[in-house]
N, C-alpha and C positions, 0 to 999 in steps of 0.2 A: 452332448457336451461339446463336441468338436464344432457343431453348428453354432452354438452360443459363442464359443471363443472366436470363431470366424467372424461373427456379426460384430463382436466387440472390437476386433482388430480393424474391421472395415470402418466402424464409426470413428475410431481414433485416427485412422489414416485419412478419412474424409475431413475431420476437423483440422488436422495438420495441413492438408491441402488448401483448405479455405484460408487458414492463417497465412500461408505463403502467398496467396493471391492478394490478401488485404495488406500485408506488411509494407510493400513498397510505397503505399500512399502515405504512410506515417514517417518513414525513414528519409525525410528530406532535410532542408536547412534547419528546421525547427529542432531537429535532434542532434545538431552538431554544435561543438564548442570551439571557440577560437583557437585555444592552445592545442598543440599537437598531442600532448600527453606523453607519458613515459612507456617504453616498451617493457612488457612483463610476460611472465608465463605462469600458468596455474600448476600447483602441486596436488591439491585435493579440494573437492567441493564438499562443503559441510551440509548445506541445504540449498533451497532455491534462491536465496539472496545473500549467501555468505560463502566465501572460498578462501583458501590459503594459497598464497603465491609461493613460487620457488625460493624467494628470499625470506620466507617464513612470516611475512606480514599477513595478518588475517584481515580480509576486506569485507565490509558490509556494503552492498550495493545501495546507492542513493536512489530514492524515488520509487521504491517498490517494497511491498511487504508480501511475502509468499506464505502459504500455509505452513504450520509448524509440524516438524517431524517428531513423532513420539519419542520420549526419553524415559528411561527407568521403567520400562514395561508399559508405558501409556501408548494408546493408539495414535497413529499419525492422523492429522487432519486431511480431509479429502484433497487430492491433487498435490500433497506435499512431496511425495516421492516422484511424481511426474515432473514437478518443477525442478527438483534436484537433478534428475536424470537429464532433463533438457538443458540445464545450465552446464552439466558435464559435457554434453555434445557441443555446446556453443563455445566453450573455452578450450576445447581439445586441440585446436589448430594453433600453430605458432603465429606471432605477430599481433598479440593482444595489446591494446593501448589503455592505460590507466590515467584517469583525470581525478585527482584528489579534490575533495570539496573545500569550500570556503571554511567550513568547520572540518578540520582534518581527522578528528578522532571522536568516537562516542565514549560514553562513560564506562564501557567495557575495555577500552583501549584499542578497539578495532579501527582500521583505516576506513574512512567514509569516502567512497569514490564512485565515479561512473566508469563503466568498462565498455570498450569497443572491440569488435571482432576485427580480423585481418581485412575484411571487406569494408571496414569503416562503419558498419551498422552498430547502433547502440544496443547493447545486450539487454538492458532493462526493458527497452521498448519491445524487443523481440519476445521476451517472456510475457509481457503484458498483452501483446497483440494475439497471443495464443491462449489467453485466459488463465495464466498460471500464477497470477498475483494481482494485487491491488495497487494502483497508483497512490502515492502519498508524499506530500511535500512537508519537510521539516526545516523551517528557516534556520540558518541562512542558505542551506543547500537546496535551493528550489529553482535552479537555472533551467532545468529541463522539464518542468511540470507540464507545460503545454504539450510537449512531445509525448510524455507518459500518459496524460489524460486522453490524448487522441488515440494512442495505441490501445489503452484499456477500453475506450469507447467502441472501437472496432470489434473487439472480442465480445463485448456486451451485446452489441447489435447482432452479431452472428451466433450468439449463445454458445461460445466456446469455453471449454474448461470449467472454471468456477461459475461461469454464467449460464451453464446448461439449466440449472435451477437457480432461481434468484437467491443470492447469498445475503440479501438485505434482511436484517433481523428487526423485529418490532422492538421499539424502546421498552415497551412494557414487558418484554420477555428476557431482557438482559439479566443474567444470574451470576456472572463472574467477570473478572477483569481480563485484559488482553485486547488484542486488535479486534475491532468490530466495524462493520458497515451497518448503520442502523437507520431506521426511519421512524418518525414519530410526529406528534403535534406539540407545538409550544403552548403550554398552559399558563406560564407566567414568564415575564422578562423584567429584570431589575438590575440596578447597578449598586454594588457594594464592595468595599475593601479593595478598590482599584480594578475590579473585574465587572464584566457584563455576564450575568447568569441567566441562562435559558433553561427553565425547568420543563421537562417533557412529560407526557402522559406515561407514567410508570416510574421506575426507580432511578432514572438518569437525569443529571443536570449537565448542561454544556457550559463551559467557561471560556470567555475571551478576555484577554488582558486589555486594559484601556489603551495602552500605548500601541496595540496592534489592531484596535477597533477600526481605525481608518481604512484598513485593508479590506474590510468586510462590507456587505451591502449597506447602503445608506438608509437612514430613517431612524426615528426614535425607537428604543427597545420595545416600548409598548405597542408599536405598530406590528411587531412580529407575533403578538399573541394570537393564537388560533391558527397560525400558519403551519402547514405541513413542511417537513424538511427531511433531508437525508444528510447524515454526518458520518465521518469516518475518522479513525484514529485509535489510540490506545486508551481503553477505558480503565480507570483507576478504581479499585475496590476499596472503599473507605470504611467498611464495616468494623475494622479492627482499630481505627484511629480514635484516640481518646478525645480529641478536640471536636469530633463530629457531634453537632448539637441535635437534640431531639427534633424530629420533623424534617431534618435535612436529608436530601437524597443520598442513598448509600453508594451510588456509582457516579463518577464524574469523568467527563470526557473533555480535556483541554483542547481548544481549537487555536492553532497558531498561524494558519494560512487559509485564505478564502477558498482554496480548492477542497478544504476539508468539510465545507458546508455548502449545501445547495437548498435554498429556499424554494418551495414549490407553490 
C-alpha cells in the first residue's frame, strides 16, 4: 500500500512540475487585462471555479468550468476536489485582483469575474494549464478566451489532470444534461426558427443563433454535413419539455461562441 501511495504521489508531483514548466508560456500579454482591477481577499473556496470573498460576494470565475463536487450524497466528478484544493492554494496569499466581467452577474446572482494572483498571474489560466478544468467562453465575457484555450491546450498536450484519459464523450453516448465536451459527426444541418441546427449522430443537436452565426466558420450549413466536430458547453435535457416534437433530439447544446465548436 505504501508503495502504491508513493507512486501516486510521485505522479501528482510530476504532473504539477510539468504544469509549472509549461505555465510561463501562457501567462503573457494575452492573459492580461487593461484595467488594474480591485484588490480583494478570499474567505472560502466553494469549488474549483467558485469562491466567496471576505466582503461576502460569491464569485464565479469567468472562462473555466471545473468538475462538479458531489452534493447530497452524490460522488464528486474526477478532479473536482483537486481543482478546489488548488484554487484554495492559489487564493491563499494577499494581493488578489478581481476584474468583473462585462456581464457582471449570472442568473444565480454570483459575480462573474477574472481573478489574478499577487504575482499578476491569471488564476483561471493556472488551473487550466494544470488540467483542472475546461476553457469555456460565454459572451459577452470572452476577453481572455485565447489565454484560456492556450492554457488548456498545454495541459491537453501534456496529458495533465482531466486530460490523462480523453474526457471527450461520443455524442451518441450522451445520456444527461450538464457540461460536456463531445465529439460526433454532423448528420444534418438546417436553418429554422432563427437558428442553425446541427444534428449529430446520436441524441444531440447543436444550436447556433442566426445573429451569432457570423462568428462561426464560414460556409453554407449544408457543407457541414458529414463533418466530424468537437463541441463543448452545457447540454440541455429536453425530454421533459412539452413542446419537444416527435423525432426531435432529446439533448440540445447551444453554441454561443466559436471556441465552443471545432470542425475537423
